[in-house]
VOBA-1610 file (N, C-alpha, C; in pm, whole numbers, padded with zeros to 5 digits, always signed):
BEGIN
Met+00199+02491-01707Met+00077+02411-01694Met+00112+02262-01701Leu+00055+02186-01609Leu+00080+02042-01610Leu+00002+01975-01722Ile+00073+01903-01807Ile+00004+01834-01916Ile+00029+01682-01914Ala+00119+01635-01827Ala+00144+01492-01816Ala+00216+01465-01685Ala+00192+01347-01628Ala+00260+01311-01503Ala+00269+01160-01492Ala+00370+01117-01419Ala+00385+00976-01384Ala+00408+00968-01233Val+00355+00865-01174Val+00378+00836-01032Val+00450+00702-01025Cys+00565+00700-00961Cys+00645+00577-00951Cys+00698+00563-00808Pro+00726+00442-00765Pro+00790+00421-00635Pro+00942+00432-00648His+01011+00430-00535His+01156+00445-00542His+01233+00341-00461Pro+01194+00214-00462Pro+01277+00116-00391Pro+01412+00101-00461Pro+01522+00101-00388Pro+01653+00084-00454Pro+01664-00048-00529Leu+01582-00147-00491Leu+01588-00278-00559Leu+01542-00272-00704Leu+01487-00160-00749Leu+01459-00146-00892Leu+01587-00148-00974Val+01696-00102-00914Val+01825-00093-00984Val+01893-00229-00979Pro+01923-00289-01094Pro+01975-00427-01097Pro+02098-00449-01010Glu+02187-00350-01003Glu+02309-00368-00925Glu+02280-00394-00777Val+02169-00341-00728Val+02133-00363-00588Val+02091-00507-00566Leu+02028-00567-00665Leu+01984-00706-00654Leu+02101-00804-00660Gly+02210-00763-00721Gly+02325-00853-00735Gly+02293-00971-00823Ala+02327-01091-00780Ala+02306-01211-00861Ala+02159-01235-00890Ala+02070-01187-00803Ala+01926-01207-00824Ala+01871-01122-00939Ala+01951-01028-00991Ala+01904-00944-01101Ala+01872-01024-01226Ala+01936-01141-01241Ala+01908-01224-01358Ala+01767-01282-01355Asp+01712-01296-01236Asp+01577-01352-01223Asp+01509-01285-01103Pro+01472-01157-01117Pro+01414-01084-01004Pro+01274-01135-00972Pro+01224-01109-00852Pro+01089-01150-00817Pro+00987-01096-00917Ala+00883-01175-00943Ala+00784-01137-01044Ala+00722-01002-01013Gly+00692-00978-00885Gly+00631-00850-00849Gly+00721-00733-00879Leu+00850-00749-00858Leu+00944-00641-00887Leu+00955-00617-01037Arg+00954-00724-01116Arg+00954-00708-01262Arg+00831-00631-01308Gln+00717-00661-01247Gln+00593-00592-01282Gln+00602-00443-01251Val+00657-00411-01135Val+00671-00271-01097Val+00764-00197-01193Leu+00878-00255-01224Leu+00973-00188-01312Leu+00916-00170-01453Ala+00847-00271-01503Ala+00786-00258-01636Ala+00683-00146-01638Ala+00605-00135-01531Ala+00506-00028-01523Ala+00573+00109-01514Cys+00682+00118-01437Cys+00756+00244-01428Cys+00809+00285-01565Asp+00864+00191-01638Asp+00914+00221-01772Asp+00801+00275-01860Gln+00685+00211-01853Gln+00571+00254-01934Gln+00526+00395-01896Ala+00519+00422-01766Ala+00473+00553-01720Ala+00572+00663-01759Val+00700+00638-01740Val+00802+00739-01774Val+00801+00768-01924Lys+00790+00665-02005Lys+00788+00686-02150Lys+00665+00765-02193Ala+00553+00743-02126Ala+00432+00818-02159Ala+00450+00967-02133Val+00515+01000-02021Val+00538+01141-01991Val+00639+01202-02087Leu+00745+01131-02118Leu+00847+01184-02209Leu+00793+01204-02350Ala+00686+01134-02384Ala+00626+01148-02518Ala+00535+01270-02529Ala+00522+01347-02423Ala+00422+01455-02419Ala+00472+01589-02471Asp+00588+01594-02533Asp+00640+01719-02591Asp+00648+01828-02484Leu+00730+01804-02383Leu+00737+01892-02267Leu+00833+02008-02288Asp+00804+02118-02222Asp+00900+02227-02208Asp+00985+02208-02083Leu+00926+02143-01982Leu+00995+02124-01856Leu+00947+01995-01791Leu+01041+01915-01742Leu+01007+01794-01666Leu+01059+01812-01524Val+00971+01793-01428Val+01007+01805-01287Val+01002+01667-01224Val+01112+01625-01164Val+01114+01503-01084Val+01104+01547-00939Val+01000+01502-00870Val+00980+01543-00732Val+00974+01421-00642Gly+01039+01431-00528Gly+01040+01320-00433Gly+01075+01369-00294Gly+01040+01291-00194Gly+01067+01328-00057Gly+01214+01333-00024Gly+01250+01422+00066Gly+01388+01437+00110Gly+01392+01500+00247Pro+01512+01515+00304Pro+01523+01576+00436Pro+01486+01723+00437Glu+01502+01791+00324Glu+01469+01933+00312Glu+01410+01959+00173Thr+01333+02067+00163Thr+01284+02109+00032Thr+01396+02184-00039Ala+01434+02134-00155Ala+01547+02193-00227Ala+01539+02156-00374Glu+01582+02247-00459Glu+01590+02221-00602Glu+01735+02192-00640Phe+01754+02089-00721Phe+01887+02050-00766Phe+01897+02067-00917Gly+02016+02103-00961Gly+02040+02117-01104Gly+02056+01982-01172Ala+02063+01987-01305Ala+02066+01865-01384Ala+02193+01783-01363Ser+02299+01844-01309Ser+02422+01768-01287Ser+02422+01694-01153Ala+02327+01721-01068Ala+02325+01659-00935Ala+02311+01508-00946Ala+02384+01438-00863Ala+02384+01293-00865Ala+02333+01237-00733Gly+02305+01108-00736Gly+02267+01037-00615Gly+02347+00909-00605Ser+02365+00859-00485Ser+02444+00738-00464Ser+02359+00630-00399Leu+02385+00505-00439Leu+02320+00390-00376Leu+02417+00319-00282Ala+02527+00383-00249Ala+02623+00323-00156Ala+02560+00288-00022Pro+02464+00367+00030Pro+02402+00327+00156Pro+02328+00193+00149Tyr+02303+00146+00027Tyr+02231+00019+00010Tyr+02326-00093-00034Gly+02457-00067-00017Gly+02554-00172-00035Gly+02614-00186-00172Val+02584-00093-00263Val+02641-00103-00398Val+02704+00031-00436Pro+02824+00029-00494Pro+02892+00153-00531Pro+02840+00208-00663Val+02714+00245-00668Val+02651+00297-00790Val+02617+00444-00769Thr+02662+00527-00861Thr+02627+00669-00860Thr+02547+00699-00985Val+02436+00770-00967Val+02349+00806-01079Val+02362+00957-01100Gly+02416+00997-01216Gly+02438+01137-01245Gly+02585+01171-01240Pro+02626+01282-01307Pro+02768+01313-01321Pro+02828+01394-01207Gly+02745+01457-01125Gly+02798+01549-01025Gly+02817+01487-00889Glu+02815+01573-00788Glu+02830+01527-00651Glu+02703+01453-00608Pro+02716+01339-00541Pro+02597+01263-00499Pro+02527+01328-00380Val+02432+01414-00411Val+02359+01488-00307Val+02210+01458-00308Leu+02162+01384-00406Leu+02018+01361-00419Leu+01968+01261-00315Pro+01847+01282-00263Pro+01786+01179-00178Pro+01750+01057-00262Leu+01719+00947-00196Leu+01688+00823-00267Leu+01579+00842-00371Ser+01473+00915-00338Ser+01362+00931-00431Ser+01408+00989-00563Leu+01489+01094-00559Leu+01536+01158-00682Leu+01646+01077-00750Thr+01722+01002-00672Thr+01823+00914-00731Thr+01757+00809-00820Val+01654+00744-00768Val+01584+00643-00846Val+01507+00709-00960Gly+01451+00827-00936Gly+01383+00898-01044Gly+01476+00932-01158Arg+01596+00980-01125Arg+01694+01010-01229Arg+01734+00882-01302Trp+01749+00773-01227Trp+01786+00645-01290Trp+01679+00600-01388Leu+01552+00615-01353Leu+01444+00576-01443Leu+01446+00659-01572Leu+01474+00789-01559Leu+01479+00874-01678Leu+01595+00836-01768Glu+01711+00811-01707Glu+01827+00773-01787Glu+01806+00635-01849Arg+01738+00547-01778Arg+01704+00416-01832Arg+01615+00430-01956Ala+01530+00534-01955Ala+01441+00559-02068Ala+01511+00631-02183Gly+01638+00666-02163Gly+01715+00728-02270Gly+01722+00879-02265Leu+01674+00941-02156Leu+01679+01087-02146Leu+01815+01130-02094Ala+01882+01214-02169Ala+02011+01268-02128Ala+01987+01392-02042Ile+02029+01387-01916Ile+02011+01500-01825Ile+02148+01559-01800Cys+02183+01660-01878Cys+02321+01707-01870Cys+02335+01858-01876Ala+02226+01933-01881Ala+02236+02078-01891Ala+02286+02137-01760Pro+02353+02253-01767Pro+02398+02319-01644Pro+02279+02358-01556Pro+02300+02373-01427Pro+02192+02413-01337Pro+02124+02541-01384Gly+01990+02540-01384Gly+01914+02658-01424Gly+01893+02671-01572Glu+01956+02585-01653Glu+01944+02598-01797Glu+01878+02477-01862Gly+01856+02374-01786Gly+01804+02253-01846Gly+01654+02245-01849Ser+01603+02143-01915Ser+01460+02119-01922Ser+01415+02019-01817Val+01505+01981-01725Val+01473+01889-01616Val+01508+01955-01484Val+01414+01950-01391Val+01436+02000-01255Val+01422+01884-01159Leu+01517+01869-01068Leu+01512+01768-00965Leu+01474+01837-00835Gln+01350+01812-00789Gln+01294+01886-00677Gln+01266+01795-00559Ala+01339+01817-00451Ala+01309+01747-00326Ala+01207+01826-00247Val+01117+01755-00180Val+01020+01820-00091Val+01037+01757+00047Arg+01043+01840+00147Arg+01061+01791+00283Arg+00953+01688+00315Arg+00994+01574+00368Arg+00900+01463+00388Arg+00784+01500+00478Asp+00806+01590+00573Asp+00699+01627+00664Asp+00635+01761+00627Ala+00656+01806+00504Ala+00595+01931+00459Ala+00442+01921+00471Ser+00379+02031+00507Ser+00235+02031+00524Ser+00166+02023+00387Pro+00042+01978+00384Pro-00032+01975+00257Pro-00035+02111+00186Pro-00064+02222+00255Pro-00061+02351+00183Pro+00075+02384+00124Gln+00183+02352+00197Gln+00318+02377+00144Gln+00342+02295+00018Cys+00300+02170+00021Cys+00319+02083-00096Cys+00238+02132-00214Arg+00114+02169-00190Arg+00029+02215-00299Arg+00083+02344-00360Arg+00129+02435-00276Arg+00184+02561-00329Arg+00308+02536-00412Leu+00393+02444-00367Leu+00512+02410-00445Leu+00471+02354-00581Gly+00371+02267-00582Gly+00324+02212-00709Gly+00271+02318-00802Glu+00194+02412-00749Glu+00140+02521-00830Glu+00253+02603-00892Thr+00356+02631-00811Thr+00470+02709-00860Thr+00543+02635-00972Leu+00567+02507-00951Leu+00638+02428-01052Leu+00559+02421-01182Ala+00428+02402-01172Ala+00345+02390-01293Ala+00341+02521-01370Gly+00366+02633-01302Gly+00362+02762-01369Gly+00493+02804-01432Arg+00593+02718-01426Arg+00725+02758-01476Arg+00742+02743-01626Ala+00649+02677-01693Ala+00660+02658-01838Ala+00521+02628-01893Pro+00501+02650-02024Pro+00369+02622-02083Pro+00330+02475-02077Arg+00428+02386-02094Arg+00399+02242-02096Arg+00492+02172-01998Val+00437+02138-01882Val+00516+02081-01774Val+00474+01936-01751Gly+00572+01851-01730Gly+00549+01713-01688Gly+00608+01692-01551Val+00547+01603-01473Val+00596+01572-01338Val+00615+01422-01325Leu+00729+01383-01271Leu+00753+01245-01230Leu+00758+01248-01078Ala+00651+01200-01014Ala+00639+01201-00869Ala+00682+01067-00814Met+00785+01069-00730Met+00844+00946-00677Met+00802+00926-00532Gly+00742+00811-00503Gly+00703+00786-00365Gly+00641+00650-00344Asp+00677+00585-00234Asp+00619+00456-00197Asp+00494+00477-00113Ala+00404+00381-00120Ala+00286+00382-00032Ala+00322+00312+00099Cys+00228+00242+00161Cys+00247+00190+00296Cys+00356+00083+00304Ala+00441+00096+00405Ala+00543-00006+00433Ala+00521-00069+00570Arg+00410-00039+00635Arg+00392-00090+00771Arg+00386-00242+00775Arg+00333-00303+00668Arg+00325-00449+00669Arg+00463-00513+00667Ala+00561-00442+00610Ala+00697-00495+00607Ala+00760-00495+00746Gln+00705-00417+00836Gln+00759-00407+00971Gln+00696-00508+01065Ala+00591-00578+01018Ala+00523-00679+01098Ala+00561-00817+01048Ala+00488-00917+01092Ala+00514-01053+01043Ala+00483-01060+00894Pro+00569-01123+00815Pro+00545-01132+00670Pro+00407-01189+00640Gly+00337-01117+00552Gly+00205-01163+00513Gly+00094-01131+00611Ala+00128-01065+00721Ala+00025-01033+00820Ala-00071-00930+00764Pro-00202-00949+00780Pro-00298-00852+00728Pro-00290-00721+00805Asp-00311-00611+00736Asp-00312-00480+00798Asp-00423-00401+00731Pro-00545-00410+00783Pro-00660-00346+00717Pro-00643-00195+00697Gln-00583-00126+00796Gln-00569+00019+00781Gln-00474+00053+00667Ala-00362-00018+00659Ala-00267+00007+00550Ala-00330-00028+00416Gln-00402-00139+00409Gln-00466-00178+00283Gln-00568-00075+00240Glu-00646-00023+00334Glu-00747+00079+00300Glu-00679+00205+00248Tyr-00571+00247+00313Tyr-00498+00366+00269Tyr-00446+00346+00126Asp-00381+00233+00102Asp-00325+00207-00031Asp-00433+00203-00137Asp-00545+00138-00106Asp-00655+00128-00202Asp-00710+00266-00236Glu-00722+00351-00136Glu-00778+00484-00160Glu-00681+00571-00241Val-00551+00561-00212Val-00453+00636-00292Val-00455+00586-00437Ala-00459+00455-00454Ala-00463+00399-00589Ala-00585+00449-00666Glu-00699+00451-00598Glu-00822+00499-00662Glu-00810+00647-00699Ala-00751+00727-00611Ala-00734+00870-00639Ala-00638+00894-00755Leu-00532+00815-00762Leu-00438+00829-00874Leu-00505+00793-01006Ala-00584+00687-01006Ala-00652+00646-01128Ala-00755+00749-01172Ala-00817+00816-01075Ala-00924+00912-01105Ala-00873+01055-01118Val-00741+01076-01103Val-00683+01211-01101Val-00758+01298-01000Asp-00776+01245-00882Asp-00847+01316-00777Asp-00747+01398-00696Ala-00709+01512-00752Ala-00608+01597-00689Ala-00657+01651-00555Arg-00785+01678-00545Arg-00837+01731-00419Arg-00821+01629-00307Trp-00852+01502-00334Trp-00839+01399-00231Trp-00693+01378-00194Leu-00605+01370-00295Leu-00463+01354-00266Leu-00411+01471-00183Gly-00461+01591-00213Gly-00417+01709-00141Gly-00463+01712+00003Ser-00560+01628+00037Ser-00613+01626+00174Ser-00550+01517+00261Leu-00458+01439+00208Leu-00394+01333+00286Leu-00327+01390+00411Ser-00343+01320+00521Ser-00288+01369+00648Ser-00143+01327+00667Pro-00054+01425+00695Pro+00085+01389+00726Pro+00097+01302+00850Ala-00003+01306+00935Ala+00003+01228+01059Ala+00009+01079+01033Leu-00038+01037+00916Leu-00036+00895+00883Leu+00096+00850+00822Asp+00183+00945+00784Asp+00310+00908+00721Asp+00390+00814+00811Gly+00406+00852+00937Gly+00482+00770+01028Gly+00407+00647+01073Glu+00278+00664+01099Glu+00198+00552+01148Glu+00192+00438+01048Leu+00179+00471+00920Leu+00167+00369+00817Leu+00295+00351+00735Ala+00401+00424+00771Ala+00530+00417+00700Ala+00511+00447+00552Val+00455+00565+00524Val+00429+00610+00387Val+00540+00708+00346Ala+00602+00684+00231Ala+00712+00771+00186Ala+00672+00862+00070Gly+00550+00849+00019Gly+00514+00922-00102Gly+00419+01038-00084Arg+00364+01057+00037Arg+00257+01155+00055Arg+00295+01295+00008Ala+00411+01345+00047Ala+00449+01482+00011Ala+00462+01498-00140Ala+00523+01402-00207Ala+00538+01410-00353Ala+00403+01404-00422Trp+00313+01319-00373Trp+00179+01312-00433Trp+00106+01445-00418Gln+00126+01511-00305Gln+00057+01638-00285Gln+00119+01751-00366Val+00247+01745-00394Val+00306+01840-00489Val+00243+01820-00627Leu+00229+01695-00667Leu+00163+01664-00795Leu+00020+01716-00794Ala-00052+01697-00684Ala-00190+01746-00675Ala-00195+01897-00694Gly-00100+01969-00633Gly-00096+02113-00652Gly-00065+02152-00795Ala+00023+02077-00860Ala+00058+02106-00999Ala-00061+02082-01092Ala-00145+01984-01058Ala-00257+01949-01146Ala-00361+02058-01150Gly-00383+02127-01038Gly-00483+02233-01036Gly-00616+02183-01088Gly-00674+02260-01177Gly-00802+02221-01237Gly-00786+02172-01380Gly-00668+02123-01414Gly-00642+02079-01551Gly-00727+01959-01591Gln-00740+01941-01721Gln-00819+01830-01774Gln-00726+01711-01800Leu-00704+01633-01695Leu-00614+01519-01703Leu-00692+01389-01686Gln-00643+01287-01752Gln-00703+01154-01743Gln-00599+01059-01686Gly-00640+00974-01590Gly-00544+00889-01521Gly-00560+00742-01553Arg-00450+00670-01534Arg-00449+00523-01547Arg-00359+00467-01437Leu-00411+00373-01361Leu-00328+00301-01265Leu-00265+00183-01339Leu-00133+00183-01349Leu-00063+00080-01425Leu-00023-00039-01339Cys-00004-00016-01210Cys+00045-00125-01125Cys+00018-00093-00979Met-00019-00196-00906Met-00026-00190-00760Met+00025-00324-00710Ala+00142-00325-00650Ala+00205-00450-00609Ala+00281-00429-00479Ala+00299-00536-00405Ala+00372-00530-00278Ala+00465-00650-00267Pro+00568-00657-00353Pro+00654-00776-00354Pro+00735-00793-00225Phe+00756-00687-00150Phe+00832-00696-00025Phe+00751-00642+00092Glu+00618-00659+00086Glu+00526-00610+00188Glu+00525-00457+00197Val+00577-00392+00093Val+00566-00247+00077Val+00485-00223-00050Thr+00385-00137-00042Thr+00299-00116-00159Thr+00362-00016-00255Tyr+00374-00058-00380Tyr+00428+00026-00486Tyr+00316+00055-00586Leu+00292+00183-00611Leu+00188+00227-00703Leu+00253+00295-00823Val+00204+00262-00941Val+00252+00327-01063Val+00130+00375-01141Ala+00132+00503-01176Ala+00019+00561-01248Ala+00070+00663-01348Val-00015+00695-01443Val+00018+00798-01542Val-00103+00889-01558Trp-00076+01019-01565Trp-00179+01120-01593Trp-00145+01186-01725Glu-00245+01197-01811Glu-00224+01258-01943Glu-00335+01358-01972Asp-00305+01454-02057Asp-00402+01557-02095Asp-00511+01491-02180Ser-00632+01487-02129Ser-00741+01418-02199Ser-00775+01484-02331Arg-00739+01611-02347Arg-00771+01681-02472Arg-00678+01640-02586Gln-00567+01570-02551Gln-00470+01536-02654Gln-00456+01387-02674Arg-00549+01311-02618Arg-00546+01166-02634Arg-00616+01125-02763
//
């Protein structure tokens, strides 16, 4: 049963090594996003979980063991997150980095740990995502989910600062749904807009929606920022009965 969740973005620039010399004084918007991610992750880890699932988009739907690693070498820095072979997609690499940053040791052998690293195919259909979420939530009495995904990046592909009403409307509606724990609305998001609006988080959000089911969760939107013309949303869902 899902009893806590966090939603975080996965830009590689969250990791200081990617910023290089700029890490000493990162853009204010990026600092805001990272601080919110830290807050959301700590809230989920405080929920006395039996199982924590990190879910994020990838080329294929696949479950990875706790030793699986990810690499940021494609982004110009020789950083590996995790002790094993670097096989994780970017979403799970940054998710694992956030957990380790929060002090969580992810070291159990595959199949024996309390952390599951779950990739979901980026173009998975809404029913596929929801079913995966339902399955994951049923794997333990107290399950937490860290859903990794960026919102619209279409504005980054246009002239800097150019208005994009469709992208803004999409981001605003997702932010509202996350704050309201509106799993039904999140579950209805159209995959057709992923490419049109350059959205990287839809599949992960819909896995979370499936995991939430009809649970009594209360949401908080911690951050909505677009420091690089890509919208980053950070939210936390908690069991309202235990607040």
